[in-house]
C-alpha positions as CSV (number, residue, x, y, z in Angstrom):
1,M,-4.9,27.9,1.2
2,Q,-2.0,28.6,-1.1
3,K,-2.7,28.9,-4.8
4,C,-0.1,28.3,-7.6
5,S,0.4,31.1,-10.0
6,I,1.7,29.2,-12.9
7,P,-0.1,28.5,-16.2
8,P,-1.3,24.9,-17.0
9,F,1.4,24.3,-19.6
10,Y,4.2,24.9,-17.0
11,L,2.7,22.9,-14.0
12,K,5.3,21.6,-11.7
13,Q,5.2,18.9,-9.1
14,N,2.7,19.2,-6.2
15,C,0.6,21.8,-8.0
16,L,-3.1,20.9,-8.7
17,L,-5.5,22.3,-11.2
18,L,-9.1,22.7,-9.9
19,I,-11.6,23.2,-12.8
20,L,-14.7,25.0,-11.7
21,L,-17.6,24.4,-14.0
22,K,-19.9,27.3,-13.6
23,N,-22.9,26.1,-15.6
24,V,-24.3,23.0,-17.3
25,N,-23.5,24.4,-20.8
26,L,-19.8,24.6,-19.9
27,T,-19.7,28.1,-21.4
28,K,-17.7,29.4,-18.4
29,L,-14.8,27.7,-16.9
30,H,-12.6,28.9,-14.1
31,F,-9.2,27.5,-13.3
32,V,-7.7,27.6,-9.9
33,F,-4.3,26.2,-8.9
34,F,-3.4,24.9,-5.5
35,N,0.1,24.1,-4.1
36,H,1.4,22.5,-0.9
37,E,1.9,24.6,2.3
38,S,4.4,23.8,5.1
39,L,1.7,22.2,7.2
40,D,1.6,18.4,7.7
41,E,-1.6,17.8,9.7
42,L,-4.5,15.4,10.1
43,D,-6.8,15.0,7.1
44,G,-4.0,16.0,4.7
45,E,-4.0,19.6,5.7
46,G,-1.1,21.3,4.1
47,T,-1.5,19.5,0.8
48,G,-2.8,21.2,-2.3
49,L,-5.2,18.3,-2.8
50,R,-6.9,18.9,0.5
51,A,-6.9,22.7,-0.1
52,A,-8.7,22.2,-3.5
53,I,-11.3,19.9,-1.9
54,K,-11.9,22.3,1.0
55,H,-12.2,25.2,-1.5
56,A,-14.9,23.3,-3.4
57,K,-16.7,22.3,-0.2
58,E,-16.6,25.8,1.5
59,N,-17.9,27.4,-1.7
60,L,-20.5,24.7,-2.3
61,L,-19.2,24.2,-5.9
62,S,-20.6,21.4,-8.1
63,G,-19.2,19.6,-11.1
64,I,-15.6,19.9,-9.7
65,K,-12.7,18.1,-11.4
66,I,-9.3,18.2,-9.7
67,N,-6.6,17.4,-12.3
68,I,-3.2,16.1,-11.3
69,V,-0.7,16.5,-14.1
70,A,2.6,15.2,-12.7
71,D,3.9,13.2,-9.7
72,Y,2.0,14.6,-6.8
73,K,3.4,13.9,-3.3
74,I,1.1,13.8,-0.3
75,K,2.4,14.1,3.2
76,T,2.2,11.9,6.4
77,F,-1.6,11.9,7.0
78,P,-4.3,10.6,4.6
79,V,-5.9,13.2,2.4
80,L,-9.6,13.4,3.4
81,I,-11.9,13.5,0.5
82,D,-15.2,14.7,2.0
83,F,-16.9,16.5,-0.9
84,P,-18.2,15.2,-4.2
85,V,-15.3,15.7,-6.7
86,V,-13.6,13.9,-9.6
87,I,-9.9,13.5,-9.1
88,N,-8.3,12.9,-12.5
89,G,-4.8,12.2,-13.7
90,F,-3.1,13.2,-16.9
91,D,-0.1,11.7,-18.7
92,N,0.7,9.0,-16.1
93,A,0.2,11.3,-13.2
94,K,1.0,9.7,-9.9
95,I,0.0,10.3,-6.2
96,T,2.8,9.1,-4.1
97,T,4.8,10.2,-0.9
98,Q,8.3,10.7,0.3
99,E,7.3,10.6,3.9
100,P,9.0,8.0,6.1
101,N,5.9,7.6,8.4
102,C,3.9,4.9,6.7
103,D,1.3,4.3,9.5
104,H,-1.6,6.1,7.7
105,A,-3.5,5.5,4.5
106,M,-2.9,7.8,1.5
107,L,-6.5,8.7,0.5
108,N,-9.6,8.6,2.8
109,I,-12.8,8.8,0.9
110,I,-16.0,9.6,2.9
111,E,-18.2,11.2,0.2
112,S,-19.3,10.5,-3.4
113,V,-16.0,10.6,-5.4
114,T,-14.5,9.4,-8.7
115,I,-10.8,8.7,-8.9
116,Q,-9.6,8.0,-12.4
117,N,-6.5,7.8,-14.6
118,L,-4.0,7.9,-11.8
119,I,-1.1,5.8,-10.5
120,I,-1.2,5.6,-6.7
121,D,1.9,4.3,-5.1
122,D,2.9,4.4,-1.4
123,G,6.3,5.8,-2.4
124,A,9.0,5.7,0.4
125,C,7.2,3.0,2.4
126,Y,9.2,-0.2,2.5
127,D,9.0,-2.2,5.7
128,V,5.5,-1.0,6.6
129,S,3.3,-0.1,3.7
130,R,0.3,2.3,3.6
131,D,-3.2,1.5,2.5
132,L,-3.6,3.3,-0.8
133,I,-7.3,4.1,-0.8
134,V,-9.8,3.8,2.2
135,V,-13.5,4.0,1.2
136,N,-15.9,4.7,4.0
137,S,-18.7,6.6,2.2
138,P,-22.5,6.4,2.5
139,N,-22.6,7.5,-1.2
140,S,-21.3,5.9,-4.4
141,V,-17.6,5.9,-5.1
142,T,-16.0,5.0,-8.4
143,I,-12.4,4.1,-8.9
144,Q,-11.6,3.5,-12.5
145,K,-8.6,3.3,-14.9
146,N,-6.0,3.5,-12.2
147,T,-2.8,1.6,-11.3
148,L,-2.5,0.9,-7.6
149,E,1.0,-0.2,-6.8
150,N,2.9,-1.1,-3.7
151,G,1.2,-0.4,-0.4
152,K,-0.6,-2.6,2.1
153,N,-4.2,-2.8,0.7
154,A,-4.9,-1.3,-2.7
155,I,-8.5,-0.5,-1.7
156,L,-9.9,-0.9,1.8
157,F,-13.7,-0.9,1.7
158,K,-15.1,-0.1,5.1
159,D,-18.5,-1.2,6.3
160,N,-20.8,1.5,5.0
161,S,-24.0,2.0,2.9
162,G,-22.4,3.4,-0.2
163,N,-21.6,1.4,-3.4
164,L,-18.1,1.0,-4.6
165,S,-17.6,0.6,-8.4
166,V,-14.1,-0.5,-9.5
167,F,-13.3,-0.7,-13.2
168,F,-10.1,-1.3,-15.2
169,L,-7.6,-1.3,-12.4
170,T,-4.1,-2.7,-12.4
171,I,-3.0,-3.7,-8.9
172,F,0.4,-5.0,-8.0
173,G,3.0,-5.1,-5.3
174,T,0.4,-4.8,-2.4
175,T,1.0,-6.8,0.7
176,H,-2.6,-7.7,1.4
177,S,-5.6,-8.5,-0.8
178,Q,-8.6,-6.3,-1.2
179,Q,-10.9,-6.4,1.8
């Protein structure tokens, strides 16, 4: 896990801010920054987003909000979201990619997650597009106030027992309808 060492006012591309809420009264906040590594492996290993999720999971943290504050580029494989977190965008933050391999989805959700205030775009994929979000969770997932653009399916909801709540989305440029 590689952490960024830059303050929040100077965040650059591909650096994530993980806010750790230490108690219910919000009297103690901890900020941890994560950056990309050179890896490009299954489940999004090598991305700061996956590192932040793993950090929260390994430390059994609760009330986690991962903030994306600029264009954030994932790699070839989908980022596995397997721990309850809120992924939040600021100021038109975008999750996208520059990878030419477009055979995999961008985000793979298998736990209770909220994704909000983001633009999610399959980036460099033109001939073959990527699914933007795949939901296969036994728990509730909320996708709200996002723009989902380009890509194959904006949201691919797999056969599972969890509820999917979708609010205030703008979807355009996808090649298939929601399934």
